[in-house]
N, C-alpha and C positions, 0 to 999 in steps of 0.2 A: 585429564582436563576436558570439558566441551569444546568443540569443534566452532573455529570463531572468535577463539579465544588467546589470549598471549600472555604469558610469563611477564610480572615484571619485579623489582626489586622496589622497595616504599619504606621511606622512614615515615614511623607511627609518633606520635606527640601525643599523648593522654597525659590529661588531667592528673591521674591514677598513675600509678607505678605500672607498670609492663611496656612501654614504649621500646622503641629502638629499629632495626633493623628487621623486614620481616617481607615476604614472600605473596606476590597476590596476582590475580589475573584481571586483564583488561578486554574491553571489545576488539576484537582485530577492525581497522578501518584500511581499505585500500582503496584507490580507483579504481573504476571499469570504463572504457572504452567502447561504448557502442558504435560499431560501425554496420555502416547500411549499404547492399548491391542490389543494384536496380539492373546491371547486365551492363554499367557502363563502367565496372569497378568499384570497389568498395571505396567508401568516403566515410569520413568521421562521422557521425552527427552527435553526438553529447557525451561526454564525462558522467561519470555520477560517482560520487563517493559511498562504497558499499562494505557491507560484511560479506568476504567472500565467501560462496554457495547458492546454490539456485541459479548462475550467474544467465544461465537460458531462458529460467522462466521471468527470473526482472528482465530482462531486455523484448521478450516477447510482450510481456505485462506492460512496460513502457512504450514499446510500439504501439499497441492496442487503447491503451488509455490515454494517449496522446495524440490517438484519430491518424494513427500514419498509415497501418495497415486495418483490414477489416478485420482479420482473422484467422487460422493459420495457414487456410487455403491460401493464401498469395505468399508463402513462404514455403521455398525451394530446399532453405539446408538452416541451419545452425551452426556454426563452428566456434568451437572454444578454443581461447589460446593454449600453447603448448604451458602446462604447469611448470617446468624445468628450465623453461625457457624467458629470463630477466624481460626480452623486450617483444613478449605474445602475451604472458599471462593474465594481464590485466587486462584482457581484451576479448570483445566476443563479436562475431559478423556473422549479419542476419541477411540471409540473398533471397530475393522474391523473383515470384515470376515474372515473365514477360508483361502478363496479365494485370500486373498492378504497380504502374506508373508511379513516381515521386515528383513528386511539385518540390522541388530544392529551393525556387525563389520562396513558397508559402512558408517551409521551414525554417526558414534564415528567417522571417517576420514574425514568428510562431513563439506567442511571449507570456500570454495569459497564465499560464502553471505556474508562475511565480509569483509570492504573495507582495513581494518589493517590488512588482515591474513597472508599476505605477499606472496601471492601464485599469481607469473609472472600473466602476461595479455595475454599472448596466453593459459597460460593451463586452466584459467578460462573463459575464451571464449570455451574453446575445451568441457571441461563437460557442461556447459550448452548447447552447440550447440548436444550433448549428450542426452540430458535430454527434451528438447522442444517438447512437441506431436505434434502441429500442421505444424510445418514444416515454410518456408519462407512468409511471408504477401501478400498477391495479391495487385495488387496499381491501381482498376481499378473503385476508385470513387475518390471526388475530394472536395473539402472543400474550400470555399471563405477565403482568407489572413484573410479580414476584420471581420472576424466571429470569427478566433484565436486568435483576439486580444482583443475579447470582453469575454473570456471564464475565467480568472481568476477573472474580475471584479463578473462576476456572480455567481463562488465558494464563492467568500470573501462573499457576499450576503447575502449567504444560510448560514455562519458558525457561527452558535450561539455560541459554545463555544469560538471560537475564538473575538467574540464579548465579550462576558463577560469577558474573559483571558487577551488575548493578547499573551499568548503564548500556541499556538498549533497549529499543523499541518493538512492539509486536503488534501484528495483524491476525486477528484470527475470524477465519467464517464458519457459523454454527447453523445446525440446521434449526425449524422454530422449536425442536422439542429440547435445545439446547446442548445439541452432540457437537462438539469440536470436530470439525469435519477438516479444515487444513489451519496449517500454522505456519508463518514468517516471522522471522527474526532479521533484525539490520538496526546498523547505526543511523542509517537514513528512515523515518516513519514513510516516507514515500514508497523507498524502495522496497521496505517490508509488504506493502498492498499491492505492488507492483508483481512480487512474485508469487500471492495469491492470485492473486489474477492471472497469472500466466501460467499459473499450473493447472486452470480451468480450462485455458484453450486451447489445449491439447485435445482434451477427450471433447472438445467442442460443448460445454457444460452450458457455454451463455444463452440466455439472458441468467444471472444467480437469482430465479425468483425465488420465494420463499427459504428468503438465505438470509442471518444476520450477521454482519459486518461488526467485530468488537477492534475496538481500537484502545492501544495501552496509551494513548497520549491524549492530546485534545485533536478535536475537529476541526481542520482548516477547509478553506473553499477546493484547496487543491484535491483533500482527502477525498471528499463530497465529488467532483467531478469526476473521478477514477471511479469511486464507486457507480456513480448515474450511467457512464461507459458502460461498464460490465453488466447493470440492468441489477442492483441492488436495491432494495426496499429497505432495508432498514441498519441505521445506524447506530455504534452504541460508543461511547466513549466515554475514558475515564476523568478527562479534562473536559475545558470548557469551550464551545465553538464559536468561530469567528460571526461576524455578523454576515458575509456571503455565504457562508456553508448553510446557513440558514435559510437565505434566500434562496439558493439554490435546493435545499430540501422542501420546502414550502412547493415550491413552482413546480419540481417534478414529482411533489406526491412521496417521497422518500418520508419515512420516519424516523427523526436524528433526537435520540436523547445522550443528555452531557451530564458530569459531574454523577458516573454510576458508581454507588454504593450498595452495600447490605439492605442501611437504612433508608435508601430509597433513591431517586434520582428528577432529574427535570426534563419535561420533553417537550423540545423547540418547535418541532414540527409536524405536520400527520399523527396526532394522538391516537386516530381511531384504529390504531393496530395494537395500542394495549391495551387489556381485560385488568379493570381495578380489581383490587384482592379483594373477597367477600361479595 
């Protein structure tokens, strides 16, 4: 059984004979409490519902893409809870160096990363622009359009948890030739992307220039914000983008493609990086 999947018993109802009791698997979903220690003691910062695995990368990616840490140079240690201890196994504590103070009042006001928070689009964009560490994306590289059409299929082929459960999101990072470099799966689409970006913080690979991010679902503002924080210049989604995602991609020079299929796709922002067939 794939890691991150749990066995269940189901009652199958079919129009034709063959229903009844059967065994199946579903994606594991458990809470993860991210705790932050700035030297004055660890405090709970956030709780996210996630699929266990890559919890350290998830915590670091979350802290970076939310603008709480500038990178791993600010991190003194990352401590995972004891898997055998029911009280701590779903916790991760990130201790910071004294040179990285935490603005706790700002964190309490920080709400623009929720698409249901009610913050207007202009205010949300302004807050993101203030936090972006790498500025506008350069546009001096090109990708064949037919390569973009093939990327969701390549992502799907690598999704072991999706193949087992049919109920999980994925984020994949490809290079300009279409090679899959990193993959993360999670019940939360934001967690999957944070896991990918968190893996890139350790070797200090940021910004992720000339990399293509492929999302298994829709492209929301929150996901584009996280991509922009990591310096990702090209985002491909199987589903549709939101209006605010298109606005952020346009303003930051990110190429944003949606409804990507083998037969074609729509480009919503910065099409200059695409080379048409023929």
